[in-house]
MIBAFI-29443 format. One record per atom (N, C-alpha, C): x, y, z. Coordinates in steps of 0.02 Angstrom, whole numbers, plus 50000, padded with zeros to 5 digits. Each point is the difference from the previous one (the first is absolute). Example, Ala and Ser with C-alpha at 12.3 -4.5 7.8 and 13.67 -1.06 7.14 Angstrom:
BEGIN
506604971650390
499555005950000
500455006050000
499825005349964
500425005950003
499615005550037
END
This chain:
BEGIN
505535066748798
499515002649996
499454994750002
500154994249965
499454994050008
499644998450075
500565001150037
499704996750072
499605005250033
500225006849982
499555005450016
499204998249973
499984998949930
499254999149970
499684993650045
500514994750005
499654994650024
499705001350086
500295003850026
500045000950072
499475006149994
499855004049954
499485004350002
499384996549979
499924995049952
499504996749999
499724997150044
500514994450039
499754996750057
499665003350058
500295006250018
499785005550048
499315001949976
499985002449950
499355001949967
499514994450013
500124995049977
499604992850005
499655000750078
500574998750047
499785000650062
499585005350025
500245006449970
499425006150017
499394999649979
499924996549947
499374996849965
499534995850035
500404995950031
499664996050043
499695002250064
500575004550028
499825004950068
499295004349974
500055003149950
499455002649971
499374998249997
500034993249972
499354995449970
499864998250085
500274997850044
499864998350060
499595005350035
500215005550007
499755006950022
499315001349974
500114998949938
499265000849958
499544997450029
500104990649997
499554997250022
499754999250064
500455002350055
499745002050058
499655005650012
500145005949951
499565006550013
499294996949963
500044996549964
499315000349966
499644994750031
500354996650053
499554994750041
499684994849963
500564998249966
499864991749951
500294994850031
500385001350058
500154993750040
499674999550077
499844995850029
499844999750072
500365003050053
499865001050052
500535003950044
500534995350021
499914993549999
500554994150018
500454998649954
499925004249933
500364998049946
500865000550017
500255005350034
500475001250000
500404992150052
499784998850051
500084993450035
500084995149956
499554998449952
499974994149947
500475001549963
500165004749965
500405000649954
500734999750035
500155003150065
500634998950048
500114992450001
499574997150020
500034991950011
500284997749937
499645001749934
500194995749945
500665002149980
500255006150009
500835002149991
500384995450042
499884999450064
500454996750041
499984991350003
499384998049980
499934994150005
500014996249934
499965003849950
499984996949912
500585003249961
499855006049980
500455004049954
500685000250023
500185002550055
500725000750017
500264993049999
499724995650033
500294993250005
500004995949931
499615001549952
500004998349939
500625003449958
500075005550007
500505003649983
500734997850016
500084997850058
500504998650036
500234992349982
499444996549995
500124993749978
500314997749922
499615005349952
500264998649953
500675002549975
500245005950031
500545002050003
500644995750024
499914996250070
500404996350023
500024993249963
499504997149973
499974994449958
500435001249931
499885006249971
500355000949939
500675002650007
500295002250059
500485004349997
500684997150057
499804995050044
500244998050058
500344994249962
500735000549990
500444997649972
500714997450041
500334994949982
500684998150036
500375005549991
499995003949939
500485006549970
499815006450056
499305000550002
499715004250025
500295000450080
499964994550037
500104998150063
500705001250032
500474999749937
500635000750026
500215008250009
499565004749982
499855005950017
499665003350044
499544994750021
499465002550034
500195001850067
500454997350030
500185000150065
500075008050016
500365003549941
500225006650011
499235004550010
499554997649968
499345004649996
499564997650076
500124994550020
499924998150063
500265003250062
500694999949987
500405003750067
499695007449989
499965002649952
499915007049991
499195001150039
499594994249979
499435002450023
499924999550099
500504994950022
500175000250061
500185006550031
500455003349965
500305006650024
499435004750011
499865000249925
499305006350000
499514997050045
499664996150018
499474999450043
500245000050074
500664999450015
500355000250072
500065006750005
500215003949957
500235008150009
499285002150002
499354998249977
499375003349991
499764999950063
500124993750027
499694998450079
500225004350038
500734999550003
500385004850047
499755007649997
500105003249952
499755006349977
499335002350022
499474993349985
499405001850014
499744998950069
500474996850025
499974999950081
500215006150038
500625002549976
500055006250023
499635006349997
499715000849932
499545006849983
499514997250024
499634993850008
499324999350040
500045000350066
500624999750039
500035001150086
499915008750005
500155003349929
499915007150028
499475003449966
499534996249956
499555001949983
499374997250021
500064994550036
499254995950004
499965001650092
499415003050018
499865001150069
499884994150032
499774995249988
499994994450040
500154993949967
500024993550025
500434993249987
499534999549926
499365000350004
499584997249937
500165005049932
500025006850008
500285003949958
500684997449978
500324999850045
500814999149989
499974993349941
499694995450015
499994993749951
499795002249942
499375003050000
499755001449927
500545004749965
500395005250033
500435004549971
500514993849973
500234996750043
500624995349969
499874997149956
499424996149991
499664996349953
500105004949931
499565004850005
499835003749927
500775003249988
500525001950041
500595002149970
500464994349982
499964994350036
500564994549963
499684996049944
499344998849999
499764996049949
499605003749937
499505004450040
499665004749948
499624994849946
500065002149945
499684996349929
500474998249946
500624996450017
500444998149966
499784994649951
499604997450025
499694991249960
499655002449934
499535004950027
499444999949948
500095004849941
500335005750024
500215006049946
500574999249955
500524997450043
500694996949980
499894993549946
499724997150030
499844993949947
499705001649929
499555002750002
499765003849938
500405004749961
500235003450022
500535005149968
500594995349981
500424996950042
500564996349960
499764995449961
499524995350001
499654995549946
500005004049951
499685005549989
499665003349954
500735003049956
500465003850032
500515005449979
500524996049986
500304995450047
500574996450007
499934991149989
499674997949947
499824991850019
500574996150009
500555002449966
500624994950002
500285000850084
499775004550028
500345001950067
499484997650060
499424998149971
499464998050044
500214993450049
500394996149971
500114993950038
500475000950058
500475004849993
500345002850043
499785003350058
499485004649974
499605003950046
499644995050043
499604995049976
499674996150042
500504995250051
500604999049986
500474997250044
500135004450048
500135007649978
500195005050056
499455000850042
499444999749982
499385000850044
499764993750047
500354995149980
499884992450042
500295001250085
500455002450010
499985001550070
499605004850027
499735004849974
499585006450015
499284995050007
499894995849966
499304996149999
500044994650063
500674998350019
499974994250035
499915004250074
500415005150000
499965004150071
499225004050014
499725001349945
499455003149985
499404995250042
499944994249969
499474993950013
500184996450060
500604999250016
500104996450046
500195004050073
500165006849992
500005004050065
499675007150002
500125003849950
499565007049996
499254998550013
499704998349951
499264999350008
499824997850077
500154993650004
499774997850067
500145004750067
500645002450012
500245002750053
499865006449995
499975004449930
499845006550008
499305002349977
499734995949970
499205001649982
499534997250021
499964994250029
499594996150026
499995001650064
499395003550049
500095000650062
499824994250045
500404999450045
499844993650028
500355001050076
499544996450059
500315000150066
500754995449996
499914995149966
500674996450012
500615003449947
500534998350021
500575003349959
500084995249940
499935003249947
500174996549928
500715001049984
500264995449977
500774999649953
499914997449949
500524998449975
500404995649932
499454992650008
499764998749939
499644995050001
500044995949926
500324993849989
499964997049939
499274999249973
499544999350036
499234998749980
499855005549965
500175006850006
499805005149973
500244999949932
500524997549984
500194998249925
499384996549950
499654996150023
499494997149958
499405004049985
500245004749953
499685005349970
500014997449910
499565003049963
500085000149932
500595001249963
500215005750031
500525003849960
500724994750020
500054997750045
500654995750014
499934993049977
499364997450008
499874993749973
500074999349914
499965004949992
500035001549907
500674999649990
500315004850029
500805000749991
500324992250006
499834995750057
500274995150010
499794992949943
499425002549986
499724994749951
500405002649924
500125005749981
500385000949943
500554998950001
500314999350063
500734998750007
500164994249979
499604994450031
499974992449985
499884999449935
END
């Protein structure tokens, strides 16, 4: 029963934040580009800080001994997600551009932002395992999916280690070391 009330409290807090954001936008208290600024803050500052802190505090030798199981599960999940997404996108997309968008949305969607907040708030003891589980997804997302599926280009884009130089991945590496 305690878990229920903890979950209810965290979900209520999340909905209060959503409601506050809605009211602020409706009352025109933020400039039109505020969503872009807030989104950039989340991806370049807040999420990396959360990941850095968790890896610094929780990435230990003992945790590493069981981490391979979570990493393997992440590889399996992302692989299955991509295969299923490509199959569904092939049916639902009317052209190559739409098939790529559908593939990305079905395979990756928004697991990072919402999942990270919910798992961090409701199950702090499992949060490190969740981050390790998500690591293969982040690697594939930033090294292949975003450049190959979302960025229109005349050149064929594929996997690139250069794409891993982003705030989230760098924060994770710093936290590990």
